[in-house]
C-alpha positions as CSV (number, residue, x, y, z in Angstrom):
1,X,-29.9,77.1,106.2
2,X,-27.9,80.1,104.8
3,X,-26.8,78.1,101.7
4,X,-30.4,77.0,101.0
5,X,-31.6,80.6,101.2
6,X,-28.8,81.6,98.9
7,X,-29.9,78.9,96.4
8,X,-33.6,80.1,96.7
9,X,-32.5,83.8,96.2
10,X,-30.5,82.8,93.1
11,X,-33.4,80.8,91.7
12,X,-35.7,83.8,92.2
13,X,-33.3,86.1,90.6
14,X,-33.0,83.8,87.5
15,X,-36.7,83.5,87.2
16,X,-37.1,87.4,87.4
17,X,-34.2,87.8,84.8
18,X,-35.9,85.2,82.6
19,X,-39.2,87.2,82.5
20,X,-37.3,90.4,81.7
21,X,-35.6,88.7,78.7
22,X,-37.3,89.5,75.4
23,X,-36.8,87.4,72.3
24,X,-37.3,89.3,69.1
25,X,-39.7,87.8,66.6
26,X,-38.9,88.7,62.9
27,X,-42.2,89.8,61.4
28,X,-41.0,89.1,57.7
29,X,-38.3,87.5,55.8
30,X,-37.3,91.1,54.6
31,X,-36.6,92.3,58.2
32,X,-34.6,89.1,58.8
33,X,-32.5,89.6,55.5
34,X,-31.9,93.2,56.5
35,X,-30.5,92.0,59.9
36,X,-28.3,89.4,58.1
37,X,-27.0,92.0,55.6
38,X,-26.4,94.4,58.7
39,X,-23.9,91.7,60.1
40,X,-22.0,91.1,56.7
41,X,-21.9,94.7,55.9
42,X,-19.6,95.2,58.9
43,X,-17.1,92.7,57.6
44,X,-14.2,94.6,55.9
45,X,-13.4,91.7,53.6
46,X,-15.9,89.1,52.5
47,X,-14.1,85.5,53.3
48,X,-16.6,83.4,51.4
49,X,-17.0,85.0,48.0
50,X,-19.2,82.2,46.7
51,X,-21.3,79.2,47.8
52,X,-23.2,76.4,45.9
53,X,-26.3,74.7,47.3
54,X,-28.3,71.9,45.6
55,X,-31.1,73.1,47.8
56,X,-31.1,76.3,46.1
57,X,-30.0,74.9,42.9
58,X,-27.3,77.3,42.1
59,X,-24.3,79.5,43.2
60,X,-25.0,82.2,45.7
61,X,-22.8,85.4,45.9
62,X,-24.7,87.1,49.0
63,X,-23.2,85.9,52.2
64,X,-26.4,86.5,54.0
65,X,-28.0,83.7,51.9
66,X,-25.0,81.2,52.6
67,X,-27.2,79.0,54.8
68,X,-28.4,75.3,55.0
69,X,-31.5,74.1,56.4
70,X,-31.6,73.2,60.2
71,X,-33.4,69.9,59.4
72,X,-30.7,68.7,57.2
73,X,-29.3,65.4,58.7
74,X,-25.8,66.6,58.4
75,X,-26.6,69.4,61.0
76,X,-28.6,67.5,63.5
77,X,-27.3,63.9,63.2
78,X,-23.8,64.4,61.6
79,X,-24.7,62.3,58.6
80,X,-22.6,63.8,56.0
81,X,-19.2,63.7,54.3
82,X,-16.9,66.5,53.1
83,X,-13.6,67.1,51.3
84,X,-11.3,70.0,50.4
85,X,-9.3,71.4,47.5
86,X,-6.7,74.1,47.0
87,X,-7.1,77.1,44.7
88,X,-3.6,78.3,44.0
89,X,-2.6,81.0,41.7
90,X,-5.9,80.5,39.8
91,X,-5.7,76.7,39.4
92,X,-7.6,74.0,41.4
93,X,-4.9,71.6,42.8
94,X,-5.6,67.7,42.8
95,X,-9.4,68.3,42.4
96,X,-10.0,64.9,40.7
97,X,-8.4,62.9,43.5
98,X,-10.2,64.7,46.1
99,X,-13.7,64.2,44.4
100,X,-12.8,60.5,44.1
101,X,-12.2,60.1,47.8
102,X,-15.2,62.3,48.5
103,X,-17.4,59.8,46.6
104,X,-15.7,56.9,48.4
105,X,-16.6,58.5,51.7
106,X,-20.1,59.0,50.7
107,X,-20.5,55.5,49.8
108,X,-19.3,54.4,53.1
109,X,-21.6,56.8,54.7
110,X,-24.4,55.4,52.7
111,X,-25.3,58.7,51.0
112,X,-26.1,58.7,47.2
113,X,-24.8,61.7,45.4
114,X,-27.3,63.7,43.4
115,X,-24.5,64.4,40.9
116,X,-22.1,62.3,39.0
117,X,-18.4,62.8,39.3
118,X,-18.3,65.0,36.1
119,X,-21.3,67.0,37.3
120,X,-19.5,67.5,40.8
121,X,-16.3,68.7,39.1
122,X,-18.1,71.1,36.9
123,X,-20.1,72.7,39.7
124,X,-16.9,73.1,41.7
125,X,-15.0,74.6,38.8
126,X,-18.0,77.1,37.9
127,X,-18.2,77.9,41.6
128,X,-14.4,78.7,41.8
129,X,-14.7,81.0,38.7
130,X,-17.8,82.7,40.1
131,X,-15.9,83.4,43.3
132,X,-13.0,85.2,41.4
133,X,-10.8,83.9,44.1
134,X,-7.4,82.9,42.9
135,X,-6.0,81.7,46.3
136,X,-7.8,79.9,49.0
137,X,-9.6,76.8,49.6
138,X,-12.7,75.0,48.2
139,X,-14.7,73.0,50.7
140,X,-17.6,70.8,49.8
141,X,-20.1,68.6,51.6
142,X,-22.6,65.8,50.8
143,X,-25.3,65.3,53.3
144,X,-28.2,62.8,53.8
145,X,-30.3,65.8,53.1
146,X,-33.1,68.0,54.8
147,X,-36.5,66.6,55.5
148,X,-37.1,65.9,59.1
149,X,-35.4,65.4,62.6
150,X,-35.5,61.8,62.7
151,X,-32.5,59.6,63.1
152,X,-33.0,57.6,59.8
153,X,-32.8,59.7,56.6
154,X,-35.2,57.2,54.9
155,X,-37.9,59.9,54.4
156,X,-35.6,62.7,53.3
157,X,-36.5,63.5,49.6
158,X,-33.0,63.7,48.4
159,X,-29.3,64.2,49.5
160,X,-27.9,67.5,49.3
161,X,-24.6,69.1,48.1
162,X,-23.1,72.3,49.4
163,X,-19.7,74.0,48.6
164,X,-18.0,77.2,49.5
165,X,-15.0,79.0,48.4
166,X,-12.9,80.5,51.3
167,X,-10.7,83.4,50.3
168,X,-7.5,82.9,52.4
169,X,-3.9,83.5,51.9
170,X,-1.3,80.7,52.8
171,X,2.4,80.4,52.4
172,X,5.0,77.9,52.6
173,X,5.5,76.8,56.3
174,X,9.2,77.5,57.3
175,X,8.8,77.7,61.1
176,X,8.5,74.5,63.1
177,X,5.7,73.8,65.7
178,X,5.2,71.9,68.9
179,X,2.9,68.9,69.1
180,X,1.7,66.6,72.0
181,X,0.4,63.0,72.1
182,X,-3.3,63.3,72.3
183,X,-5.4,61.6,75.2
184,X,-8.5,62.0,73.3
185,X,-9.5,58.6,71.9
186,X,-9.0,58.4,68.1
187,X,-12.0,57.2,65.7
188,X,-12.3,53.6,64.8
189,X,-11.1,52.7,61.5
190,X,-14.5,52.8,59.9
191,X,-14.9,56.3,60.8
192,X,-11.3,57.3,60.4
193,X,-11.0,56.2,56.9
194,X,-14.0,58.2,55.6
195,X,-13.9,61.9,55.6
196,X,-17.0,62.5,57.6
197,X,-18.4,65.5,59.3
198,X,-18.1,63.9,62.9
199,X,-15.1,65.9,64.0
200,X,-15.7,66.3,67.7
201,X,-12.7,64.0,68.6
202,X,-10.5,65.9,66.2
203,X,-11.7,69.4,67.7
204,X,-11.1,68.3,71.3
205,X,-7.7,66.9,70.3
206,X,-6.6,70.3,68.8
207,X,-8.0,72.2,72.0
208,X,-6.2,69.8,74.2
209,X,-3.0,70.8,72.3
210,X,-3.8,74.4,72.5
211,X,-4.4,74.3,76.2
212,X,-0.8,72.9,76.6
213,X,0.7,75.6,74.4
214,X,1.2,73.3,71.3
215,X,0.1,73.8,67.9
216,X,-1.7,70.4,67.6
217,X,-1.4,66.7,68.4
218,X,-0.6,63.2,67.4
219,X,-2.9,60.1,67.8
220,X,-1.5,56.8,68.7
221,X,-3.5,53.7,68.3
222,X,-4.3,51.0,70.9
223,X,-1.2,49.0,69.8
224,X,1.2,51.9,70.3
225,X,1.7,52.8,66.7
226,X,1.4,56.2,65.3
227,X,-1.8,57.1,63.6
228,X,-2.3,60.7,62.3
229,X,-2.9,64.3,63.4
230,X,-6.5,65.6,64.1
231,X,-6.8,66.6,60.3
232,X,-3.4,65.8,58.8
233,X,-1.0,63.0,58.2
234,X,2.2,62.9,59.8
235,X,5.7,61.7,58.3
236,X,9.1,60.9,59.8
237,X,12.6,60.8,58.7
238,X,14.9,58.4,60.8
239,X,18.6,58.5,61.3
240,X,18.9,56.1,58.4
241,X,17.5,58.7,56.1
242,X,14.4,56.7,55.7
243,X,11.1,58.8,54.9
244,X,8.4,56.8,56.8
245,X,4.5,57.6,56.9
246,X,2.2,55.3,59.0
247,X,0.2,52.8,57.3
248,X,-3.1,53.9,56.0
249,X,-5.2,50.8,56.9
250,X,-6.6,52.5,60.1
251,X,-6.5,56.2,59.2
252,X,-7.5,58.5,56.2
253,X,-5.5,58.3,53.1
254,X,-4.6,61.9,52.8
255,X,-4.5,63.1,49.1
256,X,-1.6,65.2,49.7
257,X,0.2,62.5,51.6
258,X,-0.4,60.2,48.5
259,X,1.0,62.9,46.2
260,X,3.9,63.4,48.7
261,X,4.7,59.8,48.4
262,X,4.8,60.1,44.5
263,X,7.3,63.2,44.7
264,X,9.6,62.2,47.7
265,X,11.5,59.6,45.6
266,X,13.2,62.5,43.7
267,X,15.2,62.9,47.0
268,X,16.1,59.2,46.8
269,X,17.3,59.6,43.2
270,X,19.4,62.6,44.5
271,X,21.0,60.5,47.1
272,X,19.6,62.6,49.9
273,X,17.1,59.9,51.3
274,X,17.6,56.3,51.4
275,X,14.0,55.2,50.8
276,X,10.3,56.2,51.2
277,X,7.8,53.9,52.6
278,X,4.6,53.3,54.7
279,X,4.8,51.1,57.7
280,X,3.8,50.8,61.4
281,X,6.0,53.0,63.5
282,X,6.0,52.9,67.3
283,X,5.9,56.0,69.5
284,X,9.4,55.2,70.6
285,X,10.7,54.8,67.1
286,X,9.0,57.9,66.0
287,X,10.5,60.1,68.7
288,X,13.9,59.2,67.7
289,X,13.4,60.6,64.3
290,X,15.7,63.4,63.2
291,X,12.9,65.1,61.3
292,X,9.2,65.1,61.6
293,X,6.4,66.9,59.8
294,X,2.7,67.3,59.1
295,X,1.3,66.6,55.7
296,X,-2.1,68.0,54.6
297,X,-3.9,69.9,51.7
298,X,-3.8,73.4,53.2
299,X,-0.4,73.3,54.6
300,X,0.8,71.2,52.5
301,X,3.8,70.5,54.7
302,X,4.4,71.7,58.3
303,X,7.8,71.0,60.1
304,X,7.4,69.6,63.7
305,X,10.5,70.6,65.9
306,X,9.0,69.6,69.4
307,X,6.9,66.6,70.6
308,X,5.8,66.3,74.2
309,X,8.3,69.0,75.2
310,X,11.2,67.0,73.8
311,X,13.1,68.2,70.7
312,X,12.8,66.3,67.3
313,X,16.4,65.8,66.1
314,X,18.3,69.2,66.9
315,X,15.0,70.9,67.6
316,X,15.3,72.9,64.3
317,X,13.5,72.6,61.0
318,X,15.4,70.1,59.0
319,X,16.9,70.5,55.5
320,X,15.2,67.4,54.2
321,X,11.9,68.8,55.5
322,X,12.2,71.9,53.5
323,X,13.5,70.0,50.4
324,X,10.3,67.8,50.6
325,X,8.1,71.0,51.2
326,X,9.7,72.6,48.0
327,X,8.6,69.6,46.0
328,X,5.0,70.0,47.1
329,X,5.0,73.7,46.5
330,X,6.7,73.3,43.1
331,X,3.9,70.8,42.2
332,X,1.2,73.2,43.4
333,X,2.7,76.0,41.4
334,X,3.9,74.3,38.1
335,X,2.9,70.7,38.3
336,X,1.5,68.5,35.4
337,X,-1.9,69.1,34.0
338,X,-3.2,66.0,35.8
339,X,-2.7,67.8,39.1
340,X,-3.9,71.4,38.2
341,X,-7.0,72.6,36.5
342,X,-7.1,76.1,35.4
343,X,-10.1,78.0,36.8
344,X,-12.0,79.8,33.8
345,X,-12.6,83.0,35.3
346,X,-14.9,85.4,33.3
């Protein structure tokens, strides 16, 4: 009886509190905009210097207006794809290959782009220039578009393209991190091989790692082969000095990983590596590696020194890992014109 009374008292208290809670109704768009500006004016440094929205039809410099419609199917149905490029020292790195993957993802997601490849590229270059950002990331999305809250996008007038420049500093990773084997089920090949916005498994996998004091995690497929990290590829160097990346048939073909595979043979030519290959690799084989690393656009290479509380190799950042990292950073800083597009700042 006491428990029942306690429950009744709590319900009464909640009801009373609910009656006392008043939700403000904005009387005008001007009042709402003032509130949004109040929020952003309190920020010391604007992290998002520019955004593009096809809904608006242009580039936005006011952070208070960097919004997307609630009825956009990317918001309420997850029907959208995205990609990322790096702005490094005033150059866009590997933009073309990222846009190509972006459009392949869109095709798999059955989203028609409102722009051609050339138009998308031009928008992203102009956006980068307008942002005045010389070091950061450029992220962009293609959605089924706004229009309603139904499951099917059939009645949406058109797809929508959004992009934002994120002003952030990053440097070569010289310290190793700890990882775990994730217990969160990985995506099926259909969804893993397209870069879509359905990232809940990825988020939960990272949170799982953080709960255990690790930086991130490793996915293993049902057959016991290494797959990838939550948002990066993973690579190994075994005791025979073979650089191995897991096969890409069931995971995302990382643009940085593909460039990595093009650059790494330089170490083979120098006699420091025996070979570079992609193949299936078991957990047991992977954990016997002498060096291990994440490979991804915003890293671009991050040494891994411990996995499931056991050291990789001697538990220190390996010499070959840093040599491979140097190759990527040199490519970002002074690579060929095919990899780097100068941003035409005003």
